[in-house]
N, C-alpha and C positions, 0 to 999 in steps of 0.2 A: 504493500500500500504506500510506496514511496512516490506519491504524486502531490502536486501543489494544493489540491483541494482537501485531501485528507490530512496532510501534514502542516498546512498553513491556514487555509480559508475556514474550514470547520472549527479548528481550535480557536481561531480568532473570534468567531461568532460565539462560541460557548463561553469564552472568557468575558467578552464585552457585553453580551446580552445579560450576563449576571451582574457585573459591576456597574453597568449603565443605569441600574435601578436607582442610583443615587439621585437621578433627576426626577424621580417620583416624589420628591420631598414635599411639594405643595399638596400632594394627595392626602398626606397623613399628619402634617405638622400641627394642625389645629387640634386633631384628635389626641396627639401626645400631650400638648399643652393642657387640654381639658382634663385628661386622665390624671396627670401628676399634680395638677393644681398650680400652674404657673402661667406667665404671660407668653404669648406667641413670640414676642421679641426676644425673650430669654431662650426659647427653643431654637430660634433662628440661628443662634451661634453654633449649634451642632452641625448644621449644614456647612456653615462657613469654615469651621475647623476641619471638617472632612475634606473639603476642596483644598484647603491650605496644606494638609498633610498629603493629599494626593500629589500636588505639584512638587512639594519638597522631597517626598520619597522618590519621585521620578527623577528629580534633579540629582540627588545624592546616591541613589542606588542604580543609576543607569549602567554603571560598570558591571554590576552583577548580571543584568540582562544581557549586556554585551558578551560576557564570558560564558554564561550558562543559563539558557532559557528554561531548561528543565527545573533547575532550582528556583528560578524566579516565578515560574508558573505555579509551582507547588506552594511557595511562600504566599503568593497572591490568594490562592484558594483557601489556605488556612486562616490568614489574617482577615480576609473579607468575611468569611463565614463566622469566625469568632466574634467579629465586630457586630454582625447582625444578631447573633445569639446573645451577646452581652447587652445589646440595646434592648432586646425584649425583656431580659431579666431586670435591667435598670428601670424600665418603664413600670414593670410589676412592683419593684421596690420604691417607685416614685423618687428615684435619685437623678437629679439633673446633672450632677457631676459624673455619675456613671454613664449617662447618655453622651456627655461630651467626650469621655474617654473611649467608650465603645464605638459609637457612631462616628465620632470625630477623629480620634487618634488611631485606634486599631483598624477600623474599617477603611479610614482614609489612606492609611499606609498600604493596605492591600489593594486599594483602588489604583494608587500610583504605580505599583509594581505590575499589576495586572493590565493596566492601560498600555504601558510601554512594551510589555513582553512580545506581543505578536507583530508589532509594526515592522521592524527591520526584517523579521522572518518572511513576511509577505512580500516585502520589496525584493528580497533575494530570490524567492520562488517565482514571482511575477516580474522578472528583471526588465522585460520589454514594455511593461505597462505599470510603472511604479505608482502613478496617480490612481489608477484603478485599484491597485494593491492597498494603498493607504485608505482609500475609500471603503474597501471591504473590511479593513482592520478596525475602523472606528464606526462603521455603519451600525454594527450591533449595539454600540453605545447609545445611538439614537433610537433604534428599534426597541430597546429594552423598555423604555417608557411606554411606548405604544402597546406592547404586550402586557407589561406588568400592571399598568394603572387600573384597568378594569378588574384584574385578578385581585389586586389589593383592595379595591372598593368592595368586592365580594367578601373577601376575608375579614375586612373591618366590620361588616354587618353580621357575618355568620359566626366568627370565633372571637373577635376582639383585637385590640391594637397590639398588646404585647405578645399574644399568641401568634399573630400574623408574622412577627419578626422571627419567632422560633421556627415556624414552619418554613419560611422562605430561606432562613439561614441554612437549614438542612438541604433544601432543594438546590440552592445555588452552589453549595459545596460539591454535590454530586456532579453538577454541570461543569464546574470549573476543574474538577478532578478529571473528568473526561477530556477536557481541553489539554490538561497537563499530560495525560497519557498519550495523546495523539501528536502533539506539537513536536516538530523536529526540523533542524537546519538541513538545507540541501547538501548532499555529499560533496559537491564541487566546492562549496564554501568551506566545509570542514577540511578538505584537502589543502585548500589555499591557506587557511589559518595555520595548519600544521607546518607547511613549507615556510610561511612567514616567521613563525616562532623559531624555527631552526636558523633562519637568516638573521633574526634579531640577536640571537645568542652569539653569532659569529661577528656581528657588527655592533659594537658598543656605542656608536655615534648616532644611532636611531633616537629621535626625539621622544622623550617620555610623555605619557598621556597627561601627567600633571601640567607640563608646560603647554600642551595643546589646549587644556581647559582654560588656562589663564589667557592665552592668545585669543581664544574664542570669545571670552567675556569682554575683551578690549576691542574686538573687531567692530567697526562702525555698522556694518551690515547686520551683524548679529544683534547689536543693541537696537537698531531700527526694527528688526523683525520681532524682537522681544516686546518692545513698546506697542507695536502694531497688534500683535497677538493679545497682549494684555488688555488693550482697549476693546477689542472685539469681544473678549470673554466678559469683561466687566459690564459692558452694555447688555450682552445676552443674558447674563445672570440676573441683572437688575429687573428684567422682565420675566424670565423663566421661573425665578423663585417666587414671583407674585402673581403668576398668570391665573391661578384659581380665584384669587381675591379680585383681580381685575374683571374677570368674567362675571363673577357674582355681582359686582358693583354695576356693571353695564346692564345685566339682565334685570337687576332691581330697578334701575331707571326705566327700563322698558315694561315694568309691571308684569314680568313673566311669572306664571304660576309657580309657586314654591315647589310643588311636587316635580315640576319639570326641570328646575334649575340644576339639580344634581346630575340628572341624566344628560342634559346639554353640556354641562361642564366636563363630565367624564368622557363624553364623545369628542369634544373639542380637544381635550388634553391628549387623547390617543391620536387624533388626526395630526395635531401639532407635532407629536413625536415622530410621526411619519415624515413630515416636512424636514425635521431635524436629520433623520436618516437619509432622506433623498438629497439633502444638501451636502452631507458628508460624502456620499457616493458620487453625486453629480459634479460638484465643483472640482474635486480631485481628478475625476476622469477627464473633464474638460481641459484641465491643466496639462494633460498629456499631449493635447493638440496645439498648445500654445508655445511660442518661442520663449517667453518668460513666464515663470510660475506666478510672479507678482500680479499678473493680469487677473487671476481669479479673485485676489483680495480687492483689487480695484473695483471689480463688479460687485462684490459683497458689500463694500462700504458705500458704493453709489446707490444701490437699491435700498440699503438701510436708511440712508439720508432721505431718499425720496419718500419712503413710507412714514418715517417719523415726522417729516414736514407736513405730510398730508393729514396725519392725526392732529398735529398742532393747529394747522390752519382751519380744519373743520370742527375742532373741539369734539372729536368723535367719542372720547371716553366720557366727557362730562354730559353730553346730550344723548348718549346711548345709541350711537350709530354702530350697530354690531358688526356689519360686514367690513367696515374699515378697521375696527379693532381686531377682527379675525385676520385680516390682511397683515396687520402689524405683527401679531404673534407668529403667524406662519412664515412671513418673510424673514423676520429677525431670527427665528429658530433655524431656518434653512441656511442663512448666512453664518450663524453661530456654529452649526455643525460643519459647514464647508470650510471654515477657518481652521478647524482642528485637522481635518483630513488633508488639507493642502499644505499644512505646516511641514510635515516630514519631507515631502518632495521638494519644497522650497529650500529647506535646509540642505538637502542632498545636492541641489543645484549649485549651492555656494560652498559647501564644505565636504562634499563627497560621501561615499558609502562607508568607508573604513570605520569611522567612529560615530556613525549616525545615531546610535542608541544613546551615547553619552551626550552628544550635542542636542539631540531632541529632548533628553531629560533636562538639560540646563534650560532650554527654552520653556519647558513646562513649568518652571518655577514661576513664570508669569501667571500661570493658572492658579498657583498657590496664593499669590498676592491678590489676584482678581477674585478668588473665592471669598476673601475677606471684604474687599471693597465693593464688589458687585451686589451681593446679597444685602450687605449693610447699607449701601447707598439708597436703595429703595426704602428699606426699613427706617432709615434716618429721616428721609424726606417726608414719608407718610406719617410715621408714628411720633417722631420728635419735633418736626417742624409743622406738622398738621396740614401739609399740602396734599393735593390730589395726585393721582397717578399721571395726570397730564403733565405735571411738573417733572416727574421722573422721565417722561418721554422727551421733554424739552432738554433736560440735562444730557441725556444720552445722544440726542441729535448733535449737540455740540461736540461731544466726544468722537462721534463717527466722522465728523468733518476733520478733526485732528488726525484720526486714524487714516483717512484717505490721503491727507497731506504727507504723512509719514510714508505711506505705501508708494506714492509717486516719487518721493525723495529717494527711496531705496531703488526704485526702478531705474531712475536716471543715473544715480551714483554707480550702480552695478554695471551699467553699460559703459561707463568711462574707466572703471578700475576693477581689476580682478581681485577677489578676496585672497588673503595671504594663506588661507588654510585649505585651498583646493587639494583634495586627495583622490586617490583612485577609488 
């Protein structure tokens, strides 16, 4: 069974469909807050901590993924599942600190390792279609929400909030364990690594990876990509973490029957997750046809600016114009997902394949910081400043303009100067 679908694509989906359920946060955050008797704003920090540890674990543990994906996939399965089980137990004990540690720290670390593990592997197996490969690698992350949201809604009603986490923790462990057992590097890559190891022993002048990391962090193109990626995630999370509340507010303005609200919200959340997955697969695949990978980000930022300006000018959230609000959520989610899948191939274009897991991990530290700023940005504007979600959209529209400016700067800079870290 040494083929790219069995050894790369299926394991990637098993891993990412499991860990991608982190984006189901808006489905159950209110239920957790109500059960343990605390405010939603306090609970919001669990999601922020999870995203922070996702990004930081990817940044610091990229070397493990680079050297041994069998070890990294097993660690991801164990940590993610333990985090889910610990969250369920913490909810049962009504421990907010336990939720922070389980959902935020333990599960978040498993998320980071699991997210990074299949990406380079897919790029190696699908060497002629790297954009498609990275789209496949992270499409499962977007699909997870579409699949899991209705299941979670059902479990919440039938068994309860803490029981749901215990059940899903066991299910996801089995899925991720299956991915761990199947995943494997192509033999051609293993042979090349073995040859390179022998050559590096014979040649002590080969630059150490630690020096490569420092040079990467100082590289202007990497800094620009990091900032651009950070802005796209911050803006996306500012809406994704609040989409359930935004929909309820708009449906309330429309005087929608209360019994229908939960059904409509659950349906929209699933469709929205589909747009996220399509964006992940679509934008990275399109980038395979483009001369410069930055073009995908230019399209993402441009369409995000268009839809946010439309919402601002029409006052769609405040007056309950549902179709424009749906357009906002769908387009932002597609661009958010597309930014993730295009990132690895963009980094490969500038820094090569040899250390892509390490460089990709460093770039994902932007996700860690955005996990704090994106979710908390909306919470601060709405809960602390007492403003509406329209203000949130106004703020992120400005950030998208900055992101587009950065993207264009990278595009023109890279055409004039080759990066110093280009490798085979």
